[in-house]
N, C-alpha and C positions, 0 to 999 in steps of 0.2 A: 369386493375390492380391494384395493390397496391403501392404508392410512396414511396421509401423509400429514408430518406434523410439524407447523413453519410456529418458532421462540420467539417476539419481539415485535416490535412499532413503529419501529426505524424505519430511517431508507431502505436500509434491504429489506426487512420484513416488508414492511410497505409491499416496496415493487417488484417481489418475493414471493404475492401471494398472487400478483394478477398474471405473475410472467407462467406460476404453475395453472391460471384456469387457464390463458389462452395454449398453454403447450401442450395440456392434458383431455383438455374440451369430455369435464366429468367423467372421465373413464376409472377414477380417484376416487378417492373422498377426500377434505382439504379441513384439517383442524387448524384453527391461526389464536395462538394465547399469547394474550399480554396482557399487563396491569395496569395501562390503562385504557379509555374504551377509546382513545383517539392514536392519529396521528400527526408528530408531532415534528415543522420545521423546523427543525433543531441549528438551525444553522442563520437564524432569523429572529429567535427566540430574543436575539434582547435589542429588540424594535419595543418588544413592552415596559418596557424599566422608564421608558418616555410617554407612552401610550396604552394603557390596557385595552384600548381597546380590536388591537392585534391580535391580542389569543383569538379573536376570533376567524381570523383570518390564515390560521397556522397550523389552529391545530379540530384535523376534520377528522371529526365523526368516522370510523370504521366504517360502520355502515356503507359508508360513501363510497367505499372505496373499493369492495369487496360484491360480492358476486353472491346472492342471493343462496346458492349451491353451498358454501362456502360455512363450515361451520364456525363461530369467535366463539373464545371463554375468556371473560375479563379474571386474573388470577397471576398470580406473581410466583413464577416455578422456585422452590428450593432443592431441588434435585433434577436428577436426569441420571436413570439408570441403561445404560445399553447393554447386560445383561437377560435381565428382561425387556429393553424397550419399552421403560413407563418412565411418564414426569409425575413428579408430585408434588403438590401446589401447598401455597404454605396456608392453605382454608384445611390441607388435607384431602382434598380430593386427587386421583389420582385418574393422569390421559393415559394410553397403550400406541405406538403408535407401529407402524411399522419402516417407515422412513423421516426422520427427524433432518428436518434446515433450524440447527441454532441459530443465529439474529439478534440477538438479545442487547447487540451494542455496550456499553462500558461502562466504566466506574470513573471516577476522581482519582487519582492518584498521590497520594499525602505523603510519599516516600517516608512516612516516617518520621517525620518534625513534630516534634513536641508541642506541641499545642494546636496543632495547624484546622486540625477537624474538625479538634472542639467548637474554634470560636467566628470557622471563615465560613462563608458562602460560597455554593458553588452555581454554576453556568446549566444546569442539566435538566432540567423543568420546569413548565409555569408556575409551579408550587417557588421552587428556587428565585426564582424574578421578580415573585411581588412578595419573594422577604426582602431581600436588597431595596425594591420601593420603598414597602416598608420603614424600613432602618435609614434609608436616605431621607424621609418622611422624617423621623423623630431626630435625624440627626439636626438637622435645620435647625429646628425651634430656638435651639440655644446659640447658632453660631452665628458671629458678628463680624463683621470686616477683620478686624485686627485677631477675630482668634474663628479665621475658618476651618468648617465641616471641614476633615480628610477622613480622605477616600481611597484606598492604598489596592490595584487588582496586581497578583500574583501569577506570571505567567503568561508572558506575549508571544504568545504563539496567534490564532488568528481567534480565536474566541475571546482572549484575552484587551488581544487590539478593538476589535470591536468589541465590546463592554466596555472600557474606554473611554472607543469613540461617541458612544451614546451618553454616557452621564455627562461625559461633556456638554452635551445638547440639553440635557435632564437640567444640570446648572446653569446655560444658558437660557431656558425654556423660563425659569421658574427665580432666573436674576435673584441667585441667593450663591453664598461665597461660601466653595466648596474648595478646600485644594486637592486633586489629583494624581496619583506618584503609579506607575508602572513598575515594577517590576519584572527583572529576569536576572537569572543565575547565567546563561551565557555569552557573550559578548557581543550577541546582539539581535535585537529584536525578528519579531519573524523568521528563528534562527532557522540553518541550512539551508535556509534560500539562496538571489540571487543579488547581489549589493546592491541591484536597484534595484529592487521590490522597496530591501529594506531602507534603504534611505529617503524611494518617496511615501512609506511608510512613517519611519520617523519624521519624515520632516509637517505633514498631517497632521500626526498626534501635537507636535511642540504649536504646533500654527494655534490649542486646542486649547493651550497651559499646560500641557499635559506634562508631567515631571517626569522623567524616566531615569532609571536607573537600573544599567545591566554588566555583568560582568565581576557578580558576587549572590552568592544563594542565600535566600532563606533559611537562621538559624534554625530561630524559636521563634512560638509564640506565646501574646499569654494575655490577656482579656483588654490589654491595651493598648499592647505596643507589638510591632516586627523588629526582631531584629534579625537587621543583613553584616552577613559576612559576621567580620572582629568589632566594624566599629559605628558599628549605622543602626539606628533604632529612632525607628518610626512610628511616631501616636496616631493612632486610630477608631474611628466612629464605624468604619465600616470595611471589613476587609472579604476579597470576595477573590477565591483560588482556580484559575484553570492551569494548572502550570501541568498537566499531563494526562494518560490515562492509564486503567488496566481494569484486568476481567472482570468482572460479576463475580457477586460468590456463587448463584448456581454456577456455573464449569468453576469451578476451581475444583470438583474433586471428581471434576468426569469421567471414563476410563478412556480418554481416548489421548494422543500426544498433544500434547501441548507447553508451551513456556513457562516453566517454573519460578519465573521470577515476578511474568503480568499475567499466568494463566487463561494470555489468550491462546485458541486453537490453534496446532497446526492442518494447514488446508491443504491439497496442492491444488495447483492453475485451474484443477477440472474444481475445485473448491469443498474435494472430498476429503475428508479427516480417514483415517488406517482404519478406521474402521465405516465397511463399504456401506453402513446403513447411513451415516452422517453424517452432515454438508454442511459446515460455514463458511456464513459473508460475512459485513462488514466489520466493524469494530474490538469486534466482539472477536475476530481468528488472524492468524498472520498467515494470508497467503502465499502462495510463493508466487513470483517472479521471474524472467529471467535472469543473469548473471546473480547469482544470488542475494537478491535483496524479495523483497515483502511488498505489496500493495500499499498504499498508502491509506493512515483511517482515517479519511475522508466523504465530504454526504459526494462528491463526482462518483467516487471510485466505486460507493453503498451504492450507487443506484443504479447503476455501469454491470456490476457482477449482479444484480438481481435480476438485471435483468438476462442471463446467457445460464443461470443458476438452473431455472425451470427446465430450461433440456436439456439439460444432464441431468435430473434428476429424470425426469423421464423416463431418459435412454438409460438410467441405472435398472430400472424395473423394468425397461424391456427387453435385458440384455446385451445391448448396445456399445461402442467406447464411445467414452464420456471426448468431450471437446476441450480444448488448454485454455485457456480465457487470460488474456494481457491487456494490464493497465494501462490506456495511451490517454493524458489529460492534455482535456481542450481550452487549458488555463487556467487560471489563478484573479477572482474577484471577491477585495474584499471593502466593507465598511470599515466609513472612518469617522461614525457623526454623519453629519449630513452628504459630504462627500466619501469618495473609491475609490482604489486603487485596482488596478489589474494586470496582468505580466503575465505573460507567453500565450495571449490568447492566438487558439489559430484561426487562420484566414486574416489574420489581420499583422498587415506591417511593421509598428511599433510594438516594442518590445514589454515598455512598463511608460501604459498612461495610469492620467485620473480625471478627475473631472464631470464636465455630463458624459460624455461616452461611457466612462465608467460604470457611474453611478445605473446611467444605461441597460445596461450590459448585467449590471448584478442584479435589478430587477428584473429583468427578461431569465436570469435564468434560474429564479425562486420561481415563480412565475407556471415557466416550463415542466418544475419540475410538479406543479399544486395541478395544472393542467393537465400534466400524464396521467395524474391516478384520478385524476374525479370531473374532468369536463374545465371546457375553456369558460364558461360564467365565471366556477368559484378562483379559475383564474384574472380574470378580470380583474373583478372586486376586488384580490389581494393587490391587482399589483399599483394603486395609490401608497402604500405603506411600505411595498416594501425597497 
C-alpha cells in the first residue's frame, strides 16, 4: 500500500490527517510526524499568559485526534530528500514516503534586525508563553508606580494584538504597574486590513492603556533597549516579537520551487508542488489563488485547506484529476483582552462589531475547531476559557 507521510501537527497537519483518514478508508498507510505529541490551538495560546491552566484546553494529544491505524512518530524533521523520498529526523532516523504532505507551519521572521532574535520572546508555543509569563513575574517584583515594568510587543498583526490585550488583562488582574507598548512599522495596526476594523481594534487597545507606536520600524535591539526609527529609544523588561513569518529550516533546501526570500513552498490551487508526490498546505506554503494572489497564512485558511487536501492526495494516488481550492473567508474575530472585534462575518449584516457578540463569535470559532478534531465534550470543556 502507498505510504502517505504528513509533516506537522498544526491546524493544517491535524486537519489533513483526519481528511486523509476519512478519504482513503485504510486503503493506504498514513504516518504522521511532529516534534510535539500534541496539537496546539495556536490562535488561543495567548490566553495562557493570564491562566496557565488553559494549556490543558488547547494542547490536544495526538492520540485523541488520529485513528489507531495512523502511525505517529514524535520527531523533528531536519531534511526532506525528494529524490530518495526520504525524511531525516534529528535523532538520525529516517522515514520513507510515497506521497508527502508538508504542513510544518512557519517560524518567526526577524528580518536581520540586530539583537532581535537574541533578546525577544516569540509566541509560537507553550514554552514561549511560559517564558513570557515568568519574565513578567520577575519584572513586576521590582516595579513601582513611579517606575513600572516595561513591556514591548513588536508587530501589530493578529498575534501581536491578542498578546498585547492579554498582557493588559494580566496587569489588571495582578494589580501591578506595567506599561505596555505596541510597535508597528507600518502606518496602521492590523496592516493591510479594512480601516473600520483597524479603528475598532485601536480604540479597544487604547482603552486598555496600551501605548501604540506606528509608522517606524525597529532598527536594532540590545539587552535593555529597543531602538525604533531614528529617534525613539524604548527601555524594556520584557520584549515580545510577532512581526512576521518565514519558512522553517527543514524546508529551506527541499528540491521543489519555493520563495527564495522566505523559503515557503509554492503550491498550485490543488496544493501540489512541482513535485507531483509532494503537497503543501498551511503557513509553510504559498498556495495559488485567483488573480495572482496566495492564500493567507491564517488558521482559518489552514483548516479549510486541510478539509480538501486529503481528497486531492487520494485523487493523485488513483490517477484522477485534482480539484482546485479557492479560499473564501467567513470573517475575522480578534480578541483584545476580555473584549473582541469581529469583521466581515458571513451572514451578519454589520461590517465591524465588538462586545458580547464578537466575544461569543471568537469563542465559537475556537470551540468549533476543537470539536471538529476531537469531539463535543472537549469543546464544551474549553468554552469558558476561549
